[in-house]
N, C-alpha and C positions, 0 to 999 in steps of 0.2 A: 515450593509452590510454583506452578507454571504461570508464566506471564504470556497472555495471548494478544496478538496484534493482527488486525484485519485491514487490508488496503481495499479501498472502494473507488471505482470509477463508474462509468455509465453502463457498459455492456459486459465488462470483465473479460475483454479479449485483447486489450492493448496496454493501457497504462497500469492498471492494478495488477495484472499478472507479471508485468515487468518489475514493478515495485516489490511484489512478493518474492520473486526469484532473486533479485539483487539483495534484498534484506535478509532472506534466508541464508544466502552465502555469507553476508557480513556476520550474522549470528553464529554460523558455524566457524568462521575464521576466529571469532572471539572466544570460542569454546563454550558458547552458551546454548547450543542446540538442544540440550537436555532441559533447559530452563525456559526457553522462549519458543512459542509455537507461532508460526507465521502463516497467514491465510489471505485470500482475497475474494472479492465478490463484486457484483454490479448493482447499481440502483434499480436497474430493470432486468427483466428475464428474457429479453429478445434472443440472446445467444446461449441460453442455458443448455449445457451438455456439449457445446462446441469446444474445439481446441482454441488456443490463442490464435490471433491473426498470424498468418504465415510470416508477415514482416516483423512482428514482435519476436517470433521464434527465431528468425534469421539473425536479428540484431543481438538477441540474448546469447545464442549459441556462438556467434562470431566473437563475442567478448567473454566467453568461457562460463556462461550461466546456463542453468537448466531451462529448457523451453517447454517442458512437459506441463500441460495445464488443461483443466476442464472448467468451463465457465459456469457460474451459478449466480443466483440473485441473493442479495442481502435481505435478511428478515429482522424485524424489530425484536423478536424473541432472542436473537443472538447477543443483544447488549448484555444480558445477564451473565454470559460466560466470557465476555471480552474485557480486556483491561484498557485497550486503546484501539480506536477506529480511525484510520488514516484516510482522509478524503484527498483526492487528486486535484480537485479544483473547487472554487467557491460554490458552484451549483451543487456539487455533491455534499459539501459541508452543510449547506442549508437543508437539503433533502434529508440527510441523515439526522440532523438535529431535530427536525420536525418529526421524524419517525421514532425518535428516542422516547421510551415510555416514561422516563423520569428526568428531572434536571441533572441528577448525578450521571445518568447515561448520556445525556446531551454533552456534558462536560468531558466525556471520553473522546469526543470527536475533534480531531485536529487536522490542519492542512499539512501535507507532507513537506512542502517547501518552507514551512515555518521553522523547520529544523536545520535549514541551510543558512548560515550566517551571511553568505554572499548574495542571497536572494534579497531584493529590495522591496519595491512596491507591489509588483505582480507576483503573487504566490501560487498562481495556477500552473499546473503542468498541462500545456496545450494538448488537445486531442489530436493525435497524428493520423487517425483513421482515414480521413479524406485527402491526405497528401501523399507525398513520396517517402522514400526511405530516409531522407534527411530529417524528416519530422520524428521518425522513430529513433534515430541516433540522438537528436536533441532531447527527446524524452528520456532516453537512457542516461544521458549526461546529467540531467536535472535530478533524476532518481538517485543516481550514484552520489551526487553532491549532498543531497539531503539525508541519505542513509547513514552517513557518519555521525551527524548530529542526533539523528533518531536513535542510533545505537547507544550513544552516550546517555541519552535521556532514559532509555530502557534499562541500561546498566545501573544508573543512579536509582531508579525505582526498585530494581532487584536488591540493591545494597540496602536501601531504606527498609525493605520488607524484612531483611535478615537482622536488622538492628533491634 
């Protein structure tokens, strides 16, 4: 059975495509690419159909990740086919939980940095859009740090399903 993860930020051109690309690479490295499907979307549709921000693409490709992406908006109907919805900040977490049709669907929504044991009080991945390249680099570091713990959690869920 396939496990489905969707990363969500505001416009789906900076943080969530970065998280999607990094996590897809982690899943492939772990040999789970046949078992885990990774996707991303935005809470809004302002950039639907657009590629990722050029700065996102540059940072991803500089670090060996795939920068290919087309933005889209998250829809409530997706909850029924997703196992985990990963919000990039507290605003997304709130918006997604409000959008969830059921309490079970709302429980699928988690903050990405909640999977990073080094993250302390602030679990938001800051939006780099209005800043310079250093913000995109910082975003990538946060995403990479949290991806290890997220992969461990997904692997545990997969093993639990097989039991």
